[in-house]
C-alpha positions as CSV (number, residue, x, y, z in Angstrom):
1,M,-18.7,0.5,82.2
2,D,-20.3,-0.9,78.7
3,V,-20.8,2.0,76.5
4,K,-23.6,1.5,73.8
5,I,-22.5,2.6,70.4
6,R,-24.8,3.8,67.7
7,K,-24.5,3.8,63.9
8,L,-25.7,7.3,62.5
9,D,-26.1,7.4,58.5
10,G,-25.2,10.1,56.5
11,A,-21.9,11.3,58.7
12,N,-22.4,14.3,60.8
13,M,-19.4,15.6,59.7
14,D,-18.1,18.8,58.3
15,I,-15.1,17.7,56.2
16,D,-15.1,19.6,52.9
17,L,-18.8,19.4,52.5
18,A,-20.0,22.7,50.7
19,T,-23.5,22.6,49.3
20,P,-25.1,26.0,48.0
21,D,-28.1,25.9,49.9
22,D,-27.3,23.2,52.8
23,S,-29.2,20.7,51.3
24,I,-27.8,17.2,51.3
25,S,-29.5,14.5,48.8
26,W,-28.7,11.8,51.1
27,Q,-30.4,10.7,53.9
28,Q,-28.7,12.0,57.5
29,D,-29.6,10.8,61.1
30,K,-29.7,14.0,63.8
31,C,-27.0,14.1,66.5
32,P,-28.1,12.7,69.7
33,W,-26.4,15.4,71.6
34,N,-28.1,17.8,69.5
35,E,-31.6,16.3,69.7
36,V,-31.0,16.6,73.7
37,E,-30.0,19.7,73.2
38,G,-32.4,21.0,70.4
39,V,-29.9,22.4,68.7
40,N,-28.1,22.1,65.6
41,V,-24.3,22.9,66.3
42,H,-22.6,19.6,67.6
43,K,-20.8,18.1,64.7
44,C,-18.9,15.0,64.6
45,A,-16.0,15.9,63.5
46,V,-14.8,19.6,61.7
47,K,-11.5,19.2,59.4
48,N,-8.7,21.5,61.3
49,V,-11.0,22.4,63.9
50,S,-12.6,19.6,66.3
51,I,-13.8,16.2,67.2
52,C,-16.4,15.3,69.1
53,P,-15.9,13.7,72.1
54,Y,-18.6,11.2,72.0
55,F,-17.5,10.1,68.0
56,C,-15.8,6.9,68.0
57,G,-15.3,6.1,64.2
58,I,-16.4,5.6,60.7
59,E,-18.1,2.6,59.0
60,Y,-18.6,2.3,55.7
61,M,-20.5,3.8,54.2
62,D,-20.1,6.9,55.6
63,N,-21.5,5.4,59.2
64,V,-20.7,7.4,62.0
65,L,-20.2,5.7,65.3
66,C,-21.4,7.5,68.2
67,C,-21.2,6.7,72.3
68,Y,-23.5,9.6,73.4
69,P,-23.6,10.5,75.9
70,H,-20.8,8.8,77.3
71,E,-17.4,9.9,76.0
72,N,-15.5,7.4,73.7
73,P,-13.4,5.1,76.3
74,L,-11.2,4.5,73.3
75,R,-10.2,7.9,73.0
76,D,-6.4,8.7,74.4
77,V,-6.8,11.1,77.3
């Protein structure tokens, strides 16, 4: 199966990122999984909690590699 990997700007991650009013000063693409479900709960990676099954890595500078709606084919099972 040929899995398309998207590059999402702004790293949709929650790794030690704390802002007082949940605002950020850089462009951040929306998570395609959140968009399909109409929610804002999915994150690519949350420190000490989880890594999204669609997360395929990080590319310089803070681009998230995402293969939604297909699970990461390189992920260990």
